[in-house]
C-alpha positions, 0 to 999 in steps of 0.5 A: 364889938358884927357887921351886917352888910344888910345891916351892920352889927356894932354901935353905936352909942359912941361916935366920931364925926359931926357936921359942925365939927368935921375934920377934912374927911376928904383927906383923912377919912376917905376910904381907900379902894375896896378890899374884898375878903371871903366870908368864912366860918371860923372857930379858933382859926389860926390868925393869918399874918397881918399885912400892915401894908394894907393900911393908909395912915394920915399925915396928921393926927386927929383931935376928938372930943367925947360927949357921954357915950359918943366921940366926935372929930374936931378940927379946932386949931386951938388946944381945948381942955381935956375935960369932957362936955358931960361935966361942962356944957361950954367945954369942947372936951377935946384931946390934943391932936398929938395924943391921937393916932390912927394905926389901921385904916382900910376898906373891907367887903362890908366896912370902912375899918379904922383903929384909933389909939388914944394916948394915956397922956390925955390924962383927964379924958375918958378915952385916954389909953384906949383903942377904938374900932370904927366901922362906918363913915360917920365914925361910930365906935364899935369896940373899945379896949383899954390897956390898964383896965377892963371896964369901958364906962360905956354900954359894954359895961351894962351888957356885962351885968346880964349873966347873973339873971340868966338861966344856968343852961345854954351859952350866950350869943353876941350878935355883933361881935366886933373886936370882942369888947362884950365877950372880954368882960363876960368871959373875965367876970363869969367863969361858967359862961360860954360865949358864941360870937357872930360877926359878918365881916372876917376882917373885923375879927382879923383886926380884933385879933391883931389890935384888940387882944382877941387872939389871946382871948381865944387862947385863954378861953378856948373852951368857952369862946367860939366865933362864927363868921356869918349873918348873926340873925341865923345864930342858933343852938339846939337847946337854945341860948340862955341869953342873947346880946344884940348889937347889930348896926350897919352904916351907922344905924340899927339894921332894918330887920330889928324894926320888924317884930318877926325878927324878935319873935324869931330871936325869942324862940331861940332862947331857953326857958326864962332866957333874956335878950339885952339890946343896944338900941342906940338913940340920938347919939348914933349918926347914920350914913343915911341922914333919913335914918334918924337914930332916935326914930330908929330906936323908937321903931325898934322898941315898938317892934320888941314891945309887940313880941315881949309885951310889958316884959320890956325895960329900958336903960338910958345913958347920957345926960342930955337928949342929944347924947342919949343911948338906950339899952333894952332888956326882955323878961320880968325885972328881977329882984334888984338887990339879988341882982346886984349881989350876983354882979362880981364887979362892984362898979357895975352894980349901979346900972341895976337901978337904972332900968325902968319899964318901957 
């Protein structure tokens, strides 16, 4: 799902909140007093008892709509259909308010944390039966999990296609761990992969353990999953990572360090030979707290910085059917044989992503 105070790790390409469809955030989404949590290093720490009294729950449920890789709040009083706008340009794509529940809301040292639950009664909606982790004021979704399925139909699924094209040596790093959406897919699909997850905010890890099954994941894969609390850009292992997932957002925007070629040169040096980086670079669908941090512009600046380091060995994949919904991922290294790559992906529903990569 990692939050960087100087830049937050997560997305995102899904979001809640739009100026023309805003709920009264003053009443529902205004952050409670800040709660400072100490930064610590954790490696399968025993989870602390979760204090539900910290949370402020709204009196009224919310209504959300889904647009491709993003989610928006809606204050419409009517009961819109649950068909998504991906299928109909004139459809609101909303979920009835009684099908949305906020189960946690508080402010940590680094993030404005909210956990939402979408009822399975919203049968035709792509988020039905999901839990969502929001970490910034605009409401970008940083982690997602479903009760009855592993795949998310989001960029996390694209991340899960990376391990088959990585060298066998070295663990993978997830910079921007969130509540563990990427880690869960990688661990479940690839039994030989070791995951090092980096997250700045310990409260995000606590929430992941309590509401997203992270504690169970740690217990199940205790020899393959290692979580570190700290600045994700300091992540390193002696012999290098075979692959690095970069999902670093802060306050609804890619962290500024990712627009600096020096950052990508540093990450390149932390790879093993033939290692790769896959990056969520966001796009127009990402709404930042700072309106001057336009999602598309920041995406283009980030890709330009990557191009400086990786040259022609840089490919992109775009999700979303309309320009206002675009969500982009980047992949370093030469494009492998597509047929062999598809064959090596264990889940057939993920294989179509291989054909979506194009040179930058």
